[in-house]
C-alpha positions as CSV (number, residue, x, y, z in Angstrom):
1,M,-184.3,31.9,224.7
2,R,-182.5,28.7,225.6
3,L,-178.7,29.0,225.8
4,V,-176.4,26.1,225.9
5,T,-172.7,25.1,226.2
6,Y,-172.0,22.1,224.0
7,Q,-169.0,20.0,223.0
8,M,-168.7,18.4,219.6
9,L,-168.2,14.7,219.8
10,N,-164.5,13.5,219.5
11,T,-163.2,17.0,220.3
12,Q,-162.4,18.9,223.6
13,E,-163.7,22.2,222.1
14,L,-166.6,23.9,224.0
15,K,-169.0,26.1,222.1
16,T,-171.9,28.3,223.0
17,G,-175.3,28.0,221.3
18,I,-178.9,28.9,221.0
19,Q,-181.1,25.9,221.2
20,I,-183.8,26.2,218.6
21,S,-185.4,22.9,218.9
22,N,-185.0,19.6,220.8
23,D,-182.5,18.5,218.1
24,E,-180.8,21.7,216.9
25,V,-178.6,24.5,218.1
26,L,-177.1,27.7,216.5
27,D,-173.4,28.2,216.8
28,I,-173.2,31.7,218.4
29,V,-169.6,32.4,217.5
30,A,-170.2,31.3,213.8
31,E,-173.4,33.4,213.6
32,T,-171.5,36.5,215.1
33,R,-168.8,36.1,212.6
34,A,-171.3,35.7,209.7
35,R,-172.5,39.2,210.7
36,G,-169.1,40.6,210.8
37,G,-169.3,41.0,214.5
38,A,-166.4,40.9,216.9
39,E,-168.4,40.5,220.2
40,K,-166.8,38.0,222.7
41,V,-169.5,35.3,222.8
42,D,-167.3,32.1,223.1
43,T,-168.3,31.3,226.7
44,M,-171.5,31.7,228.6
45,L,-169.8,34.0,231.1
46,A,-168.8,36.3,228.3
47,I,-172.4,36.3,226.9
48,I,-173.8,37.3,230.4
49,A,-171.2,39.9,230.9
50,G,-172.1,41.4,227.5
51,G,-175.4,42.6,228.8
52,D,-178.1,44.1,226.7
53,A,-176.0,44.6,223.6
54,T,-175.2,40.9,223.5
55,M,-178.8,39.9,224.1
56,T,-179.8,42.1,221.2
57,L,-177.4,40.2,219.0
58,L,-178.6,36.8,220.2
59,R,-182.2,37.8,219.5
60,E,-181.1,38.7,216.0
61,I,-179.4,35.4,215.6
62,E,-182.4,33.4,216.8
63,A,-184.8,35.3,214.5
64,N,-182.6,35.3,211.3
65,P,-179.9,32.6,211.5
66,K,-177.2,32.8,208.8
67,T,-175.5,29.4,209.3
68,A,-176.8,25.8,209.3
69,P,-177.8,24.5,212.8
70,I,-175.7,22.0,214.6
71,M,-177.6,18.7,215.2
72,L,-177.3,17.7,218.9
73,N,-176.8,14.1,218.0
74,T,-173.2,15.2,217.0
75,A,-172.7,17.0,220.2
76,L,-172.9,16.7,223.9
77,L,-174.5,19.5,226.1
78,K,-172.3,20.5,229.1
79,A,-173.0,22.6,232.1
80,P,-174.0,26.1,230.7
81,I,-171.3,27.6,232.9
82,T,-168.7,25.0,232.9
83,R,-166.5,26.7,235.5
84,P,-168.0,29.5,237.6
85,T,-165.6,32.3,238.7
86,K,-166.6,31.7,242.3
87,N,-168.5,29.1,244.6
88,V,-172.1,28.3,243.7
89,F,-174.3,30.1,246.3
90,C,-176.8,27.6,247.8
91,V,-179.8,27.8,250.1
92,G,-180.8,25.4,252.9
93,W,-184.2,24.6,254.3
94,N,-186.1,26.7,251.7
95,Y,-189.2,24.5,251.4
96,L,-191.2,24.1,254.6
97,E,-191.8,20.3,254.2
98,H,-188.0,19.8,253.7
99,F,-187.4,21.9,256.8
100,E,-189.7,19.7,258.8
101,E,-188.5,16.3,257.5
102,G,-184.9,17.3,258.3
103,G,-185.8,18.3,261.8
104,A,-187.8,15.3,262.4
105,K,-185.0,13.0,261.2
106,L,-182.3,14.7,263.2
107,E,-184.6,15.0,266.2
108,D,-184.0,18.7,266.8
109,K,-186.6,21.2,267.6
110,R,-186.3,24.1,265.3
111,E,-188.3,27.4,264.7
112,L,-189.1,28.7,261.3
113,P,-186.1,30.8,260.1
114,T,-186.2,34.5,259.8
115,W,-183.2,34.6,257.6
116,P,-182.1,32.2,254.8
117,V,-179.5,29.6,255.4
118,F,-176.6,30.0,252.9
119,F,-173.7,27.7,252.0
120,S,-171.8,27.1,248.9
121,K,-170.5,24.4,246.5
122,A,-167.0,24.7,245.0
123,P,-166.6,25.5,241.3
124,T,-165.0,22.1,240.8
125,A,-168.4,20.4,241.9
126,V,-170.0,21.7,238.7
127,N,-170.9,18.9,236.3
128,G,-172.7,18.5,233.0
129,P,-176.4,17.6,232.7
130,Y,-175.6,14.2,231.3
131,D,-172.2,13.5,232.9
132,V,-171.3,10.7,235.3
133,I,-171.4,11.7,239.0
134,P,-168.3,10.2,240.6
135,F,-168.8,7.6,243.4
136,D,-165.8,6.8,245.6
137,A,-166.8,4.3,248.2
138,S,-163.5,4.9,250.1
139,V,-164.8,8.4,250.8
140,S,-168.4,7.9,251.4
141,I,-171.5,5.8,250.4
142,Q,-174.2,8.2,251.5
143,L,-174.8,9.9,248.3
144,D,-178.2,11.9,248.3
145,W,-180.2,13.9,245.8
146,E,-181.7,17.4,245.9
147,V,-183.5,19.0,242.9
148,E,-183.4,22.8,242.7
149,L,-184.1,25.8,240.5
150,G,-180.9,27.5,239.7
151,V,-180.7,31.3,239.2
152,I,-178.0,33.0,237.1
153,I,-177.2,36.6,238.0
154,G,-176.9,38.8,234.9
155,K,-176.2,42.3,236.4
156,S,-173.7,43.0,239.2
157,G,-174.9,44.7,242.3
158,K,-174.5,45.1,246.1
159,N,-177.1,45.9,248.7
160,I,-179.8,45.1,246.1
161,S,-183.3,45.8,247.2
162,E,-186.1,43.3,246.9
163,A,-188.0,45.5,244.6
164,D,-185.0,45.6,242.2
165,A,-183.7,42.0,242.7
166,M,-185.3,40.3,239.6
167,S,-183.8,42.8,237.3
168,H,-180.5,41.4,238.2
169,V,-181.5,37.9,237.0
170,F,-180.2,36.7,233.6
171,G,-181.9,33.4,233.6
172,Y,-182.6,30.0,235.1
173,T,-181.3,26.5,235.0
174,V,-181.6,23.1,236.7
175,I,-179.3,22.0,239.5
176,N,-179.0,19.0,241.7
177,D,-177.3,19.8,245.1
178,V,-175.9,16.3,245.3
179,T,-174.8,15.7,248.9
180,W,-172.6,13.2,250.7
181,R,-174.5,13.0,254.0
182,D,-172.0,11.4,256.3
183,I,-169.3,13.9,255.2
184,Q,-171.8,16.7,255.8
185,R,-172.3,15.5,259.4
186,R,-168.7,14.6,260.3
187,H,-167.3,18.1,259.8
188,G,-169.2,19.7,262.7
189,G,-172.5,20.0,260.9
190,Q,-171.2,22.6,258.3
191,W,-172.2,21.8,254.9
192,D,-169.2,22.9,252.7
193,K,-167.2,19.7,252.3
194,G,-170.1,17.3,251.9
195,K,-171.6,19.5,249.2
196,S,-168.4,20.2,247.3
197,L,-166.9,16.9,246.1
198,D,-166.0,16.8,242.4
199,G,-168.9,16.4,240.0
200,T,-171.7,17.0,242.7
201,C,-173.3,19.9,241.2
202,P,-174.9,18.8,237.9
203,M,-176.2,21.9,236.0
204,G,-178.2,22.4,232.7
205,P,-179.2,21.4,230.3
206,C,-179.6,25.0,229.4
207,I,-180.2,28.5,230.7
208,V,-183.6,29.9,230.0
209,T,-183.4,33.6,229.9
210,A,-185.5,35.5,232.4
211,D,-187.8,37.0,229.9
212,A,-188.8,33.5,228.6
213,L,-189.8,32.0,231.9
214,E,-192.1,32.6,234.9
215,H,-190.1,31.3,237.7
216,T,-192.8,31.4,240.5
217,N,-194.9,28.3,239.5
218,L,-192.6,25.6,238.2
219,N,-192.9,22.0,238.9
220,L,-189.6,20.4,240.2
221,T,-189.1,16.6,240.1
222,C,-186.2,14.2,241.1
223,R,-186.3,10.6,240.0
224,V,-183.8,7.7,240.8
225,N,-184.0,4.8,238.4
226,G,-187.3,6.1,237.1
227,V,-188.8,6.3,240.7
228,I,-190.0,9.8,241.7
229,K,-188.2,10.9,244.9
230,Q,-189.1,14.6,245.0
231,S,-192.1,16.5,243.6
232,S,-193.0,20.0,244.3
233,N,-193.3,23.5,242.9
234,T,-191.4,26.7,243.1
235,K,-194.5,28.4,244.5
236,H,-193.6,26.7,247.8
237,L,-190.3,28.4,248.2
238,Y,-190.2,29.7,251.8
239,F,-187.8,32.6,250.9
240,K,-188.7,33.8,247.5
241,L,-186.0,34.8,244.9
242,P,-186.0,38.5,245.5
243,R,-185.4,37.9,249.3
244,L,-182.6,35.6,248.5
245,I,-180.9,38.1,246.1
246,H,-181.5,40.9,248.6
247,D,-180.0,39.1,251.5
248,L,-177.0,37.6,249.6
249,S,-176.0,41.1,248.2
250,L,-175.9,42.7,251.6
251,G,-172.4,43.9,251.9
252,Q,-171.4,41.4,249.3
253,T,-171.2,42.1,245.6
254,L,-173.1,39.7,243.3
255,E,-171.5,39.5,239.9
256,A,-172.7,38.7,236.4
257,G,-172.4,34.9,236.1
258,D,-172.8,34.1,239.7
259,I,-175.1,31.1,240.4
260,I,-177.7,30.7,243.1
261,S,-179.2,27.3,243.9
262,S,-182.5,28.2,245.6
263,G,-183.2,25.2,247.8
264,T,-184.7,21.7,247.6
265,P,-188.1,20.4,248.6
266,E,-189.0,17.4,250.8
267,G,-188.2,13.7,249.7
268,V,-184.4,13.6,250.2
269,G,-182.9,10.2,250.9
270,F,-181.4,10.7,254.3
271,A,-184.8,11.7,255.8
272,R,-186.6,8.5,254.6
273,T,-187.3,5.5,256.7
274,P,-185.1,3.7,256.2
275,P,-182.7,6.2,254.7
276,E,-182.0,5.8,251.0
277,F,-178.8,6.6,249.1
278,M,-177.6,6.3,245.5
279,K,-175.1,3.8,244.4
280,V,-173.0,3.0,241.3
281,G,-175.2,2.2,238.4
282,D,-178.1,4.4,239.5
283,L,-179.6,6.9,237.1
284,L,-180.4,10.4,238.6
285,E,-182.9,12.4,236.7
286,T,-183.5,16.1,237.7
287,E,-186.3,18.2,236.1
288,V,-187.7,21.7,236.3
289,E,-190.6,22.5,234.3
290,G,-189.9,24.9,231.4
291,I,-186.1,24.3,231.5
292,G,-185.5,20.6,231.0
293,V,-184.3,17.3,232.4
294,M,-180.8,16.2,233.4
295,R,-179.8,12.5,233.4
296,N,-176.8,11.8,235.4
297,P,-175.4,8.2,235.8
298,I,-173.8,7.4,239.2
299,G,-170.3,6.1,238.4
300,S,-167.1,5.2,240.0
301,Y,-163.5,6.6,240.0
């Protein structure tokens, strides 16, 4: 099942939907009311929190719709979770080739990690799959790309075992961990600030539920102005999703609706010779097989 958050053109209202084709979505709230239901389904976070009962309702809606579908040419897809309740969990150095290209560029000798590297992006960084990524040259001009598979937690838990980890996953989305490299470096090498400027976490265009996607063998591609910059596959993840969920949950509760961005492969701009960065007018395309493509123009304030 493909779940979306969308905005009708010329309005500010956000709606939740089930995408049933490239061109059509079902209005989940309207469908629920048509059945006489009172479930809270007006946000993606409410849907995720609704658990099995809400998923049963959504399957019924998808199988037997009672309202006319909404045409996507009258709406704009937004980030499926437009405002997370906490920072987006991110993973660094989780493809070997990216680990190696970073080490070579920074001229540091590093051993393969025994634990994942975690950092986060602020909720205000979240952006839609077709929205403009703001570019402010007075702050930075080193804007880099990072295609990643996003994981949405569906069931809360703490100290989750690797064996049980995937039962806590609600679904998957596409994320680009857009990064301002000089900001990342200037603050003592920590990654929070350079990863968290407004609009630097485009997400979408949908959430594919976990029962509808095999996450272990998905092609990931990032293009800038039509030129492929990154191309890899989730089978090359160094720390697999069960390990990431296990480690993140040690002593820390993961909650329904939490988002994990699982790491990027090789091909980032700062590690190229010479380095490459995006500029105003560029088009960033981020694709994960089986989920979809985001197309984000680079704009200006």
